[in-house]
Backbone as a chain_set.jsonl record, in Angstrom:
{"seq": "LNRSSDLQSITSENSGYYSDSTDGYETLLNFSSVEGLTVSGLNQIIKNGPSPQEDCIGKLVNTFMWYLVCPVPKEAAENSLNVDSIYTLYLPHSKAGSLKATLTALNYDGETDDCLAIFTCHSFSSELCDVRNQPVKIEICRYEGYMIKKSALHAGVKDVVHRNPRPESEFPKGHLVYVTQTTHPSVYAL", "coords": {"N": [[6.462, -7.115, 32.024], [6.832, -6.902, 35.353], [6.062, -4.785, 38.206], [8.048, -4.027, 41.047], [8.662, -3.37, 44.347], [11.205, -2.975, 45.36], [12.881, -2.958, 43.245], [15.348, -2.006, 40.987], [16.598, -2.1, 38.536], [16.109, -3.607, 35.232], [16.627, -6.373, 33.317], [16.756, -8.038, 30.054], [16.482, -11.142, 28.332], [16.035, -10.77, 25.527], [16.365, -8.309, 22.812], [14.628, -5.509, 21.811], [11.83, -3.311, 21.143], [10.955, -1.109, 23.765], [7.925, -0.323, 25.456], [6.172, 1.705, 27.52], [3.737, 1.468, 28.052], [0.816, -0.546, 28.526], [-2.185, -2.294, 27.336], [-3.777, -4.424, 27.86], [-4.703, -6.009, 25.852], [-2.68, -7.458, 25.02], [-2.628, -9.99, 26.298], [-5.029, -10.972, 25.346], [-5.232, -11.373, 22.625], [-4.109, -13.995, 20.715], [-1.186, -14.639, 19.233], [-0.609, -16.93, 17.665], [-3.046, -17.886, 16.822], [-4.143, -15.792, 15.33], [-4.579, -15.72, 12.601], [-6.781, -17.249, 12.147], [-8.883, -15.748, 12.903], [-12.137, -14.116, 12.901], [-14.499, -11.667, 11.932], [-16.794, -11.714, 13.604], [-15.436, -12.842, 15.883], [-13.405, -10.837, 16.392], [-15.07, -8.691, 17.039], [-16.109, -9.649, 19.411], [-13.927, -9.644, 21.203], [-13.276, -7.062, 21.286], [-15.735, -6.182, 22.49], [-15.676, -7.424, 25.043], [-13.513, -6.226, 26.013], [-10.217, -5.31, 27.275], [-8.385, -6.236, 30.103], [-6.487, -4.512, 31.918], [-3.208, -4.908, 33.386], [-2.421, -4.008, 36.582], [0.153, -4.036, 37.882], [1.904, -3.906, 35.882], [4.64, -2.577, 34.241], [5.214, -2.102, 31.656], [5.98, -3.186, 28.246], [7.904, -5.282, 26.103], [8.685, -5.373, 22.93], [9.686, -7.775, 20.717], [9.677, -8.951, 18.302], [9.652, -8.811, 14.723], [7.573, -9.402, 13.097], [4.186, -8.809, 12.616], [0.636, -8.518, 12.97], [-2.058, -6.979, 11.207], [-5.428, -6.535, 11.542], [-8.601, -6.034, 9.941], [-12.142, -5.32, 9.31], [-13.767, -5.659, 6.457], [-15.913, -4.881, 3.867], [-17.621, -7.496, 2.362], [-18.13, -7.758, -0.287], [-16.473, -5.79, -1.41], [-14.075, -6.909, -0.712], [-14.066, -9.354, -2.109], [-13.948, -8.326, -4.794], [-11.69, -6.555, -4.856], [-9.585, -7.312, -3.413], [-6.666, -9.581, -2.992], [-5.532, -12.469, -1.782], [-2.197, -13.07, -0.746], [-1.159, -10.858, -1.86], [0.627, -7.76, -2.023], [-0.012, -4.769, -0.144], [-0.442, -1.374, 0.363], [-0.894, 0.212, 3.57], [-2.395, 2.65, 5.251], [-2.179, 4.442, 8.069], [-3.772, 6.641, 9.73], [-3.912, 8.021, 12.278], [-1.511, 7.418, 13.373], [1.973, 8.055, 13.878], [3.542, 6.459, 12.187], [2.514, 6.562, 9.634], [2.427, 5.214, 6.628], [2.642, 1.724, 5.54], [3.823, -1.345, 4.134], [2.29, -4.316, 3.56], [1.419, -7.69, 3.639], [-1.49, -9.375, 2.347], [-2.843, -11.873, 4.195], [-4.915, -13.503, 4.888], [-8.409, -13.743, 4.206], [-11.134, -13.747, 6.014], [-14.202, -15.21, 6.319], [-17.283, -15.504, 8.162], [-19.945, -15.748, 8.186], [-21.845, -14.703, 9.816], [-21.822, -12.011, 9.574], [-22.003, -9.211, 7.256], [-19.426, -8.643, 6.492], [-16.022, -9.262, 5.912], [-13.113, -10.411, 7.542], [-9.999, -8.936, 6.99], [-6.685, -9.829, 6.883], [-3.617, -8.87, 7.513], [-0.196, -9.411, 7.172], [2.818, -8.02, 8.403], [6.208, -7.093, 8.114], [7.991, -5.22, 8.922], [8.916, -2.964, 11.431], [8.564, -0.363, 13.848], [9.306, 1.882, 16.405], [7.014, 3.676, 16.542], [5.08, 2.085, 16.051], [4.534, 0.488, 18.257], [2.581, 1.144, 20.224], [0.351, 1.157, 18.692], [-3.141, 0.442, 18.194], [-6.262, 0.292, 18.217], [-7.491, 1.649, 15.492], [-8.511, 3.592, 12.529], [-8.001, 2.211, 9.203], [-6.656, 2.601, 6.101], [-6.651, 1.008, 2.914], [-4.701, 0.79, 0.23], [-5.721, 0.083, -2.828], [-5.107, 0.538, -5.551], [-3.027, 2.688, -7.47], [-3.087, 5.783, -9.189], [-1.179, 7.886, -11.089], [-0.387, 11.175, -12.231], [-1.843, 13.626, -14.37], [-5.161, 14.801, -13.656], [-7.765, 15.207, -15.752], [-10.666, 16.718, -17.147], [-12.851, 15.015, -19.329], [-14.078, 16.414, -21.205], [-12.153, 18.15, -22.008], [-10.621, 16.856, -23.519], [-9.27, 16.435, -26.938], [-9.502, 15.388, -30.419], [-6.904, 14.703, -32.063], [-4.876, 14.659, -35.14], [-2.317, 12.722, -36.355], [0.591, 12.152, -38.097], [1.736, 9.14, -39.014], [4.846, 7.658, -39.711], [5.833, 4.962, -41.689], [8.397, 2.573, -42.035], [10.468, 0.673, -44.098], [10.926, -2.591, -43.102], [12.275, -4.627, -44.105], [15.056, -5.604, -45.805], [15.29, -6.949, -48.32], [13.263, -6.24, -49.997], [12.228, -4.178, -52.811], [12.9, -1.637, -51.972], [15.253, 0.028, -49.98], [16.461, -1.238, -46.776], [14.923, 0.596, -43.984], [13.979, 2.804, -45.574], [11.523, 5.119, -46.516], [8.197, 4.103, -46.756], [5.351, 4.524, -46.468], [3.042, 6.818, -45.398], [0.724, 7.226, -42.713], [-2.28, 8.576, -41.477], [-3.338, 8.922, -38.151], [-5.86, 9.225, -35.665], [-5.627, 10.602, -32.442], [-6.122, 11.092, -29.054], [-5.773, 14.367, -27.508], [-4.69, 17.167, -25.335], [-5.064, 20.632, -24.885], [-2.499, 22.632, -23.589], [-1.709, 25.392, -21.696]], "CA": [[7.47, -6.747, 33.054], [5.997, -6.569, 36.585], [6.644, -3.906, 39.216], [8.505, -4.454, 42.33], [9.026, -2.151, 45.231], [12.692, -2.844, 45.404], [13.407, -3.138, 41.845], [16.11, -0.849, 40.368], [16.898, -2.293, 37.033], [15.515, -4.784, 34.613], [17.37, -6.948, 32.266], [15.956, -9.011, 29.41], [17.315, -11.831, 27.376], [15.966, -10.345, 24.253], [16.296, -6.91, 22.54], [13.508, -5.005, 21.113], [11.232, -1.934, 21.47], [10.168, -1.045, 24.929], [6.757, 0.649, 25.504], [5.779, 1.908, 28.955], [2.132, 1.382, 28.118], [0.175, -1.686, 28.093], [-3.635, -1.947, 27.496], [-4.466, -5.778, 28.33], [-4.815, -6.79, 24.632], [-1.402, -8.364, 24.992], [-3.026, -11.462, 26.721], [-6.405, -11.202, 24.686], [-5.071, -11.773, 21.156], [-3.267, -15.048, 20.553], [-0.403, -14.483, 18.059], [-0.627, -18.207, 16.97], [-4.208, -18.053, 16.153], [-4.835, -14.817, 14.616], [-5.05, -16.116, 11.129], [-8.094, -17.831, 11.938], [-9.877, -14.805, 13.476], [-13.276, -13.608, 12.173], [-15.246, -10.316, 12.304], [-17.397, -11.856, 14.809], [-14.43, -13.126, 17.069], [-12.78, -9.647, 16.755], [-16.006, -8.066, 17.876], [-16.403, -10.164, 20.745], [-12.805, -9.304, 21.912], [-13.429, -5.595, 21.463], [-16.833, -5.903, 23.355], [-15.449, -7.783, 26.3], [-12.531, -5.261, 26.475], [-9.081, -5.703, 27.77], [-8.082, -6.151, 31.518], [-5.011, -3.972, 32.033], [-2.604, -5.38, 34.646], [-2.016, -2.806, 37.509], [1.549, -3.991, 38.445], [2.691, -4.014, 34.824], [5.479, -1.318, 34.007], [5.526, -1.861, 30.207], [6.076, -4.28, 27.48], [9.051, -5.32, 25.249], [8.318, -6.082, 21.544], [10.924, -8.357, 20.261], [9.53, -9.558, 17.064], [9.27, -7.627, 13.714], [6.499, -9.835, 12.331], [3.01, -8.561, 13.31], [-0.594, -8.706, 12.208], [-3.002, -5.908, 11.314], [-6.703, -7.026, 11.163], [-9.492, -4.993, 9.793], [-13.234, -5.6, 8.815], [-13.786, -5.133, 5.075], [-17.235, -5.304, 3.141], [-17.445, -8.747, 1.656], [-18.144, -7.514, -1.712], [-15.252, -5.082, -1.679], [-12.897, -7.78, -0.613], [-13.987, -10.304, -3.21], [-13.679, -7.604, -5.942], [-10.605, -5.857, -4.938], [-8.396, -7.84, -2.516], [-6.131, -10.87, -3.252], [-4.456, -13.045, -0.648], [-0.789, -13.177, -0.909], [-0.62, -9.633, -2.603], [1.144, -6.75, -1.091], [-0.848, -3.587, -0.158], [0.169, -0.176, 1.166], [-1.709, 0.516, 4.455], [-2.295, 3.924, 5.853], [-2.619, 4.545, 9.63], [-4.074, 8.26, 9.786], [-3.687, 8.367, 13.552], [-0.204, 6.919, 13.845], [3.259, 8.6, 13.31], [4.006, 5.664, 11.223], [1.95, 7.007, 8.339], [2.087, 4.044, 5.885], [3.437, 0.687, 5.657], [3.536, -2.277, 3.288], [1.895, -5.334, 4.342], [0.938, -8.864, 2.803], [-2.742, -9.919, 2.837], [-2.595, -13.296, 4.518], [-6.098, -14.268, 4.816], [-9.764, -13.198, 4.184], [-11.906, -14.831, 6.724], [-15.853, -15.164, 6.466], [-17.874, -16.302, 9.201], [-21.417, -16.009, 7.771], [-22.683, -14.039, 10.805], [-21.832, -10.449, 9.285], [-21.765, -8.86, 5.792], [-18.061, -8.278, 6.383], [-14.988, -10.372, 6.143], [-11.841, -9.885, 8.295], [-8.771, -8.876, 6.219], [-5.56, -10.222, 8.0], [-2.3, -8.525, 6.957], [1.198, -9.618, 7.807], [3.797, -6.954, 8.18], [7.614, -7.661, 8.681], [8.861, -4.038, 9.424], [8.298, -2.516, 12.804], [9.228, 0.836, 14.248], [8.858, 2.399, 17.697], [5.861, 4.376, 16.362], [3.818, 1.14, 15.861], [4.356, -0.085, 19.465], [1.344, 1.418, 20.889], [-0.917, 1.23, 17.793], [-4.025, -0.572, 18.58], [-7.655, 0.387, 17.436], [-7.615, 2.953, 14.751], [-8.914, 3.385, 11.037], [-6.854, 1.913, 8.379], [-6.973, 2.805, 4.634], [-6.053, 0.067, 2.163], [-4.531, 1.249, -1.086], [-5.954, -0.905, -3.792], [-4.441, 0.947, -6.737], [-2.603, 4.051, -7.424], [-2.927, 6.432, -10.406], [-0.318, 9.079, -10.904], [-0.403, 11.853, -13.43], [-2.71, 14.728, -14.326], [-6.408, 14.46, -13.903], [-8.411, 16.261, -16.621], [-11.951, 16.348, -17.505], [-13.103, 14.296, -20.524], [-14.567, 17.352, -22.217], [-10.828, 18.984, -22.248], [-9.864, 16.026, -24.709], [-9.561, 16.768, -28.389], [-9.125, 14.408, -31.268], [-5.984, 15.226, -32.88], [-4.51, 13.862, -36.172], [-0.909, 12.622, -36.278], [1.133, 11.484, -39.137], [2.676, 8.137, -38.65], [5.644, 7.097, -40.782], [6.148, 3.5, -41.743], [9.662, 2.503, -42.738], [10.641, -0.517, -44.644], [11.646, -3.405, -42.267], [12.905, -5.886, -44.814], [16.015, -4.997, -46.91], [15.223, -7.647, -49.581], [12.383, -5.671, -50.95], [12.812, -3.304, -53.818], [13.415, -0.361, -51.251], [16.381, -0.266, -49.055], [15.881, -1.187, -45.351], [14.65, 2.055, -43.411], [13.451, 3.743, -46.468], [10.185, 5.58, -46.171], [7.442, 3.244, -47.532], [4.164, 5.074, -46.552], [2.492, 7.546, -44.29], [-0.881, 7.224, -42.536], [-2.857, 9.644, -40.426], [-4.211, 8.302, -37.121], [-6.507, 10.033, -34.626], [-5.297, 10.324, -31.042], [-6.695, 12.222, -28.111], [-4.702, 15.275, -26.962], [-5.264, 18.244, -24.62], [-4.358, 21.823, -24.947], [-2.023, 23.087, -22.267], [-1.17, 26.807, -21.799]], "C": [[6.691, -6.253, 34.154], [6.838, -5.615, 37.489], [6.824, -4.645, 40.463], [8.939, -3.384, 43.178], [10.468, -1.875, 45.307], [13.463, -2.928, 44.139], [14.116, -1.838, 41.396], [16.556, -1.03, 39.035], [16.184, -3.66, 36.571], [16.352, -5.166, 33.462], [16.598, -7.873, 31.518], [17.047, -9.8, 28.479], [17.339, -11.464, 25.992], [15.991, -8.879, 24.003], [15.02, -6.62, 21.895], [12.995, -3.522, 21.483], [10.558, -1.975, 22.726], [9.159, 0.005, 24.885], [6.345, 0.703, 27.06], [4.305, 1.823, 29.147], [1.76, 0.007, 27.777], [-1.29, -1.392, 28.163], [-4.354, -3.302, 27.852], [-4.708, -6.664, 27.027], [-3.536, -7.771, 24.376], [-1.704, -9.824, 25.295], [-4.27, -11.758, 26.036], [-6.176, -11.894, 23.23], [-3.82, -12.759, 21.22], [-2.534, -14.89, 19.207], [-0.523, -15.792, 17.151], [-1.945, -18.517, 16.275], [-5.013, -17.06, 15.569], [-5.248, -14.934, 13.35], [-6.204, -16.665, 10.928], [-9.252, -16.979, 12.476], [-10.908, -14.261, 12.533], [-13.675, -12.394, 12.47], [-15.869, -10.689, 13.608], [-16.367, -12.041, 16.187], [-13.76, -11.766, 17.481], [-13.7, -8.823, 17.559], [-16.155, -8.427, 19.234], [-15.193, -9.714, 21.808], [-12.963, -7.813, 22.24], [-14.612, -5.437, 22.415], [-16.446, -6.235, 24.775], [-14.312, -6.857, 26.891], [-11.261, -6.035, 27.194], [-9.072, -5.461, 29.41], [-6.487, -5.665, 31.832], [-4.475, -4.467, 33.335], [-1.927, -4.085, 35.39], [-0.585, -2.806, 37.744], [2.492, -4.082, 37.107], [3.394, -2.67, 34.522], [5.778, -1.115, 32.454], [5.624, -3.294, 29.557], [7.368, -4.259, 26.527], [8.476, -6.147, 23.836], [9.631, -6.502, 20.893], [10.78, -9.066, 18.981], [9.18, -8.603, 15.962], [8.275, -8.163, 12.86], [5.314, -9.54, 13.126], [1.904, -8.711, 12.362], [-1.428, -7.432, 12.243], [-4.283, -6.436, 10.793], [-7.619, -5.83, 11.027], [-10.811, -5.582, 9.048], [-13.436, -4.924, 7.556], [-15.274, -5.619, 4.518], [-16.969, -6.57, 2.37], [-17.3, -8.5, 0.112], [-16.875, -6.689, -2.195], [-14.083, -6.019, -1.7], [-12.878, -8.815, -1.671], [-13.66, -9.509, -4.573], [-12.405, -6.923, -6.006], [-9.332, -6.353, -4.184], [-8.026, -9.38, -2.975], [-5.131, -11.341, -2.15], [-3.176, -13.231, -1.272], [-0.302, -11.866, -1.63], [-0.187, -8.616, -1.448], [0.394, -5.479, -1.248], [-0.147, -2.531, 0.651], [-1.173, 0.278, 2.249], [-1.371, 1.798, 4.981], [-2.957, 4.077, 7.133], [-2.679, 6.125, 9.807], [-3.651, 8.721, 11.277], [-2.305, 7.953, 14.067], [0.916, 7.792, 13.179], [3.81, 7.703, 12.23], [3.505, 5.951, 9.712], [1.57, 5.649, 7.585], [2.946, 3.015, 6.01], [3.027, -0.297, 4.529], [3.277, -3.565, 4.047], [1.371, -6.492, 3.267], [-0.355, -9.292, 3.304], [-2.568, -11.416, 2.868], [-3.926, -14.116, 4.455], [-7.336, -13.201, 4.793], [-10.738, -14.006, 4.825], [-13.294, -14.303, 6.913], [-16.262, -15.746, 7.511], [-19.346, -16.596, 9.043], [-22.291, -15.245, 8.728], [-22.784, -12.492, 10.378], [-21.713, -10.427, 7.717], [-20.396, -8.701, 5.427], [-17.237, -9.474, 6.327], [-13.797, -9.768, 6.95], [-10.55, -10.071, 7.351], [-7.786, -9.02, 7.218], [-4.318, -9.848, 7.152], [-1.203, -8.846, 7.834], [2.104, -8.751, 7.363], [5.023, -7.394, 8.758], [8.469, -6.442, 8.844], [8.083, -3.505, 10.627], [9.107, -1.347, 13.165], [8.697, 1.135, 15.725], [7.385, 3.102, 17.643], [4.619, 3.424, 16.313], [3.729, 0.322, 17.331], [3.198, 0.043, 20.12], [0.167, 1.549, 19.974], [-1.755, 0.008, 18.183], [-5.294, -0.415, 17.555], [-7.688, 1.612, 16.776], [-8.266, 2.6, 13.355], [-7.673, 3.081, 10.288], [-7.447, 2.043, 6.822], [-6.06, 1.854, 3.828], [-5.915, 0.57, 0.771], [-4.63, 0.056, -1.989], [-5.233, -0.784, -5.056], [-4.147, 2.263, -6.564], [-2.501, 4.53, -8.927], [-2.069, 7.75, -10.271], [-0.467, 9.855, -12.249], [-1.26, 13.048, -13.213], [-4.043, 14.226, -14.574], [-7.011, 15.634, -14.656], [-9.695, 15.735, -17.015], [-11.936, 15.956, -18.941], [-13.398, 15.351, -21.697], [-13.391, 18.208, -22.655], [-10.106, 18.06, -23.518], [-10.23, 16.471, -26.091], [-8.984, 15.663, -29.301], [-8.2, 15.08, -32.193], [-5.622, 14.108, -34.019], [-3.068, 13.89, -36.217], [-0.53, 11.718, -37.51], [2.143, 10.338, -38.663], [3.41, 7.63, -39.911], [6.14, 5.741, -40.67], [7.433, 3.277, -42.607], [9.793, 0.976, -43.093], [11.486, -1.461, -43.694], [12.551, -4.367, -42.782], [13.845, -5.259, -45.812], [15.86, -5.818, -48.274], [14.243, -7.025, -50.58], [13.009, -4.738, -51.984], [13.246, -1.873, -53.022], [14.362, -0.862, -50.25], [15.952, -0.318, -47.588], [15.948, 0.462, -44.728], [14.07, 3.014, -44.327], [12.086, 3.929, -46.184], [9.271, 4.779, -47.163], [6.107, 4.06, -47.738], [3.778, 5.917, -45.232], [1.067, 7.508, -44.065], [-1.101, 8.223, -41.487], [-3.733, 8.899, -39.347], [-4.745, 9.418, -36.195], [-5.996, 9.579, -33.23], [-5.732, 11.424, -30.165], [-5.507, 12.968, -27.575], [-5.48, 16.23, -26.161], [-4.468, 19.297, -24.784], [-3.692, 22.181, -23.594], [-1.371, 24.523, -22.539], [0.16, 26.942, -20.98]], "O": [[5.939, -5.29, 34.002], [8.069, -5.639, 37.523], [6.122, -5.554, 40.905], [9.603, -2.478, 42.677], [10.921, -0.73, 45.319], [14.694, -2.959, 44.147], [13.546, -0.747, 41.429], [16.902, -0.032, 38.404], [15.794, -4.56, 37.315], [16.754, -4.303, 32.683], [15.773, -8.551, 32.131], [18.095, -9.347, 28.019], [18.308, -11.687, 25.266], [15.651, -8.154, 24.938], [14.365, -7.558, 21.442], [13.714, -2.7, 22.05], [9.633, -2.774, 22.877], [9.401, 1.098, 24.373], [6.23, -0.342, 27.701], [3.736, 2.063, 30.211], [2.306, -0.58, 26.843], [-1.717, -0.47, 28.857], [-5.55, -3.235, 28.136], [-4.888, -7.879, 27.117], [-3.539, -8.713, 23.582], [-1.161, -10.747, 24.688], [-4.631, -12.93, 26.143], [-6.87, -12.818, 22.806], [-2.728, -12.422, 21.677], [-3.162, -14.991, 18.153], [-0.528, -15.652, 15.928], [-2.0, -19.272, 15.305], [-6.207, -17.194, 15.3], [-6.229, -14.305, 12.951], [-6.742, -16.684, 9.821], [-10.408, -17.401, 12.507], [-10.551, -13.954, 11.395], [-13.108, -11.931, 13.46], [-15.553, -10.09, 14.635], [-16.532, -11.478, 17.269], [-13.551, -11.51, 18.667], [-13.321, -8.287, 18.6], [-16.313, -7.595, 20.127], [-15.414, -9.473, 22.995], [-12.785, -7.401, 23.386], [-14.502, -4.501, 23.207], [-16.798, -5.479, 25.681], [-14.185, -6.734, 28.109], [-11.34, -7.194, 27.602], [-9.729, -4.543, 29.901], [-5.521, -6.421, 31.943], [-5.202, -4.462, 34.329], [-1.096, -3.333, 34.882], [-0.012, -1.719, 37.822], [3.697, -4.303, 37.226], [2.7, -1.655, 34.56], [6.444, -0.171, 32.03], [5.406, -4.342, 30.166], [7.824, -3.157, 26.222], [7.972, -7.269, 23.79], [10.515, -5.703, 20.583], [11.714, -9.759, 18.577], [8.459, -7.638, 16.22], [8.01, -7.508, 11.853], [5.303, -9.948, 14.287], [2.08, -8.975, 11.173], [-1.489, -6.826, 13.313], [-4.296, -6.801, 9.617], [-7.537, -4.829, 11.739], [-10.563, -6.363, 8.13], [-13.306, -3.701, 7.502], [-15.679, -6.747, 4.798], [-15.941, -6.572, 1.693], [-16.425, -9.026, -0.576], [-16.335, -6.933, -3.274], [-13.216, -5.951, -2.571], [-11.797, -9.173, -2.138], [-13.077, -10.151, -5.447], [-11.952, -6.667, -7.122], [-8.221, -5.848, -4.344], [-8.875, -10.224, -3.261], [-4.153, -10.714, -1.741], [-3.18, -13.587, -2.45], [0.877, -11.789, -1.976], [-0.554, -8.649, -0.273], [0.147, -5.08, -2.386], [0.659, -2.829, 1.532], [-2.267, 0.623, 1.801], [-0.193, 2.097, 5.175], [-4.162, 3.866, 7.275], [-1.651, 6.769, 10.013], [-3.058, 9.792, 11.402], [-2.037, 8.195, 15.244], [0.77, 8.203, 12.027], [4.538, 8.213, 11.377], [4.138, 5.547, 8.736], [0.54, 5.043, 7.879], [4.025, 3.236, 6.558], [1.94, -0.11, 3.983], [3.944, -3.872, 5.036], [0.958, -6.16, 2.156], [-0.484, -9.574, 4.496], [-2.244, -12.107, 1.902], [-3.963, -15.264, 4.012], [-7.267, -12.063, 5.257], [-11.195, -14.966, 4.206], [-13.573, -13.253, 7.493], [-15.538, -16.659, 7.907], [-19.912, -17.512, 9.641], [-23.483, -15.145, 8.44], [-23.715, -11.797, 10.786], [-21.395, -11.403, 7.037], [-20.08, -8.619, 4.24], [-17.673, -10.579, 6.649], [-13.634, -8.549, 6.912], [-10.14, -11.182, 7.014], [-7.906, -8.461, 8.308], [-4.046, -10.51, 6.15], [-1.219, -8.616, 9.043], [2.307, -8.596, 6.158], [4.999, -8.03, 9.812], [9.685, -6.622, 8.905], [6.864, -3.592, 10.774], [10.287, -1.311, 12.817], [7.671, 0.584, 16.121], [6.662, 3.073, 18.639], [3.453, 3.783, 16.474], [2.805, -0.48, 17.466], [2.731, -0.971, 20.638], [-0.903, 1.993, 20.39], [-1.316, -1.114, 18.433], [-5.344, -0.859, 16.408], [-7.903, 2.636, 17.425], [-8.526, 1.429, 13.075], [-6.557, 3.516, 10.572], [-8.55, 1.617, 6.479], [-4.844, 1.871, 4.015], [-6.94, 0.782, 0.124], [-3.799, -0.852, -1.963], [-4.778, -1.773, -5.63], [-4.735, 2.99, -5.764], [-1.947, 3.842, -9.784], [-2.306, 8.573, -9.387], [-0.653, 9.229, -13.293], [-1.439, 13.494, -12.08], [-4.255, 13.397, -15.46], [-6.841, 16.807, -14.323], [-9.886, 14.534, -17.208], [-11.132, 16.468, -19.72], [-13.046, 15.194, -22.866], [-13.558, 18.966, -23.61], [-9.246, 18.488, -24.288], [-11.372, 16.838, -26.367], [-7.994, 15.048, -28.904], [-8.594, 15.913, -33.009], [-5.957, 12.928, -33.916], [-2.511, 14.984, -36.128], [-1.194, 10.744, -37.866], [3.178, 10.578, -38.041], [2.834, 7.258, -40.933], [6.792, 5.37, -39.694], [7.517, 3.737, -43.746], [9.24, 0.13, -42.389], [12.664, -1.167, -43.49], [13.45, -4.884, -42.119], [13.412, -4.426, -46.608], [16.317, -5.312, -49.299], [14.339, -7.221, -51.792], [14.226, -4.553, -51.993], [13.964, -1.079, -53.63], [14.293, -1.984, -49.75], [15.131, 0.506, -47.184], [16.819, 1.296, -44.975], [13.655, 4.07, -43.85], [11.443, 3.025, -45.649], [9.579, 4.792, -48.355], [5.703, 4.305, -48.875], [4.238, 5.615, -44.132], [0.252, 7.702, -44.967], [-0.218, 8.635, -40.735], [-4.766, 8.322, -39.687], [-4.085, 10.44, -36.005], [-5.944, 8.394, -32.902], [-5.696, 12.594, -30.548], [-4.454, 12.422, -27.244], [-6.71, 16.229, -26.192], [-3.251, 19.127, -24.846], [-4.327, 22.023, -22.551], [-0.616, 24.731, -23.488], [0.754, 28.019, -20.94]]}, "num_chains": 1, "name": "protein.A"}
């Protein structure tokens, strides 16, 4: 959207999120070729920097599909990331907090020890309009529960009752057949 001295209102054919800030990356990053971007290509874009347009009064974001790209160490990518899998991404400097995204590509270019992880996201909010260059945390897996020291575990003994599963034997179905003792880990709780 460009400024005009006699402009009093602006109409658009599309609806979407309006942001009154532009940084110039809108013209540097080509949406149709982002899936082929590499770490070297991204570094070159960042090095050259954007050229903000002085007469621009804002932008209208009218698509809900967008990309998030981030360099990842090659070894970590090969061992932990799978293309077409869904990951939770955390944006610590954004009000958006976290979001779900699909890993679309892992691009290697041989010039660096990193690869470029390219995520596709189909949810959008006004908090994401102005998100550009910031750290990203990728949740590889999540463990929930209590964390306890290994030294707190004790070997407990538990009686396991086995019942007769077959009615045709000499004991009726469900009748107690035998009891065994098995060792299982446990922890004392106060």
